[in-house]
N, C-alpha and C positions, 0 to 999 in steps of 0.2 A: 594455574597461578597467575598467568598473564591476564585472565579475565578479571581477577580481583584487583590487580594493579590498575588496569584501565578504568574500572568502575570508580576507584577511589580518586583518580585524577580528573575525571570528567565533571563538568558542572552539573549540579542537580537541576532537574526539570521543575519549573514552578508549577505547583498544583494548588488550587484554591481550597481553603478549608470550608467545610460545610458548617454554617453557624446555626444555632438554634437546636431544638430537639426534634430531629426527624422521626417520623413514624416508620417502623420496620414491619414487614410482613412476617418475618421469621427470625430466629436467632442467627442464622447464617448471614443474613444481610446486615444485621446489627454488628456482628464481629468483623465483617468485611469493612464496614464503614469506619469503625474505630481503628482497625488495622491500617487503613489508608491515612487516617488523621495522624496516628503515631508515626507512620512512615514519613509523612511530610514534615513533622516536627524533627524527626531524626535527620532528614536531609538538610533542613535549615541549620540544625545544630552542628552537623558535620561541616557544612560550608562556613559557618561562623568560626569553627575551630581551625579550619585550614587557613582562613584569612588571618586569624589571630596568630597562628604559628608562623605564617609568612612575615607578619609585622614584627614579631619577636625576633626572628632571624635577622631582619633588616636592622632593627635597633641594636642587637648584639654586635653586628658588624660595624655600625657607627661608633659604638662605645669602644670597641677594640681599636679603631682608627684614632679616636681621640686620646686613648691611653698611650698609644704609640707616639703620637705627636707630643703629648705631655712629657713622656719619658725622654724624648730627644731634646726637648727644651730644657729639662732639668740637667741632662748630661752636658749640654752646651753651657749652661749657666755655671755649673760646678767647675767645668774645665776653665772657663774664663775667669771666674772670681778667685778660685783657690790655686790654680796653676798658671794663670796668665796665658793660656793657650786658646786660640780661636779654632774651633772645630767646624769645618765647612761640610757641605753635603758629601763631597767626595771622600773625606776622611771617615765620616759616619758610615758610608756604605762599605768601606774596607774593614772596619772594626767589627768584632764579634760582640755585639751589644749585650748579649745575654750574660757575658762575663761580669758586667757591671750592674746587674740587677739581682737583688737578693730574692729569697723564697717568697716574701710577701708581695713582690712585684714593684718594690720601690728601688730607687737608684742607690747603689752602694758607693757613697762618696769616697770612702777610704780606698776601695779597690781602684776607682778611677784616678784619684790623685796619686796613688802608688804607681799606676801604670804610666801616667803622663810625666811623673817626676823623673823617669829614666831618660827622657828625651832631651833634657836640658837642665842647666842649673836654675834653681829657683832664685838665687841671688845674682845680680848683675856682675859681669866680669870686671868691669872698669869702675873707677870712682865716678859717682854720679853728682858730686858737688862742684864740678868744674864749671866756671863761667857764670856763677850766680852772684857775683858782686864782691865787694871787698870783704875779706875775712880777717878780722882783728882778733888778737888774743884775749881781749877783755869780753868779747861776746856782744858788744853793743856798738852802734855806729858813732864814730867821733868825727867832728868836722875836721877836714884836713888843715894842718897848720900852714900859714902863709909866711914866707920868709920876710924879714924886716925890710929888705930893699924893695920887695914887691909891694909892701904896704905904702911906702913912700911914693911910689909911682902912681898911685890911684888918684 
């Protein structure tokens, strides 16, 4: 069995094809010739297949890496936009990311937002309208009134 494995992994020996219609003395020579031609074709086809298989494996690995990067980017975007949480690399390595990916391989935003909503309120604790300028009850800006004695001093 080891002989078969080593034969499959070794590079095929280049053998030149005989072109034209050679003349054969007997049928045995003719069958040997065509057998060698077919063997050379088989070796070339096997080498091409091995090269294509290696290329496919390399491309599948690149696609898997790109999908993983895309998934991480989607997770960070959903966490930032919907929950207001910035996920850094350290947080992503600590999380089980398969819990946030559905059967189709897409990011499950409801699972992610449900998980992240447990870590803090989505609404701010304190009033956010402090220090933004005068607040009148009419809802529009009015010029401040000047006392009469200040008008006379001008």
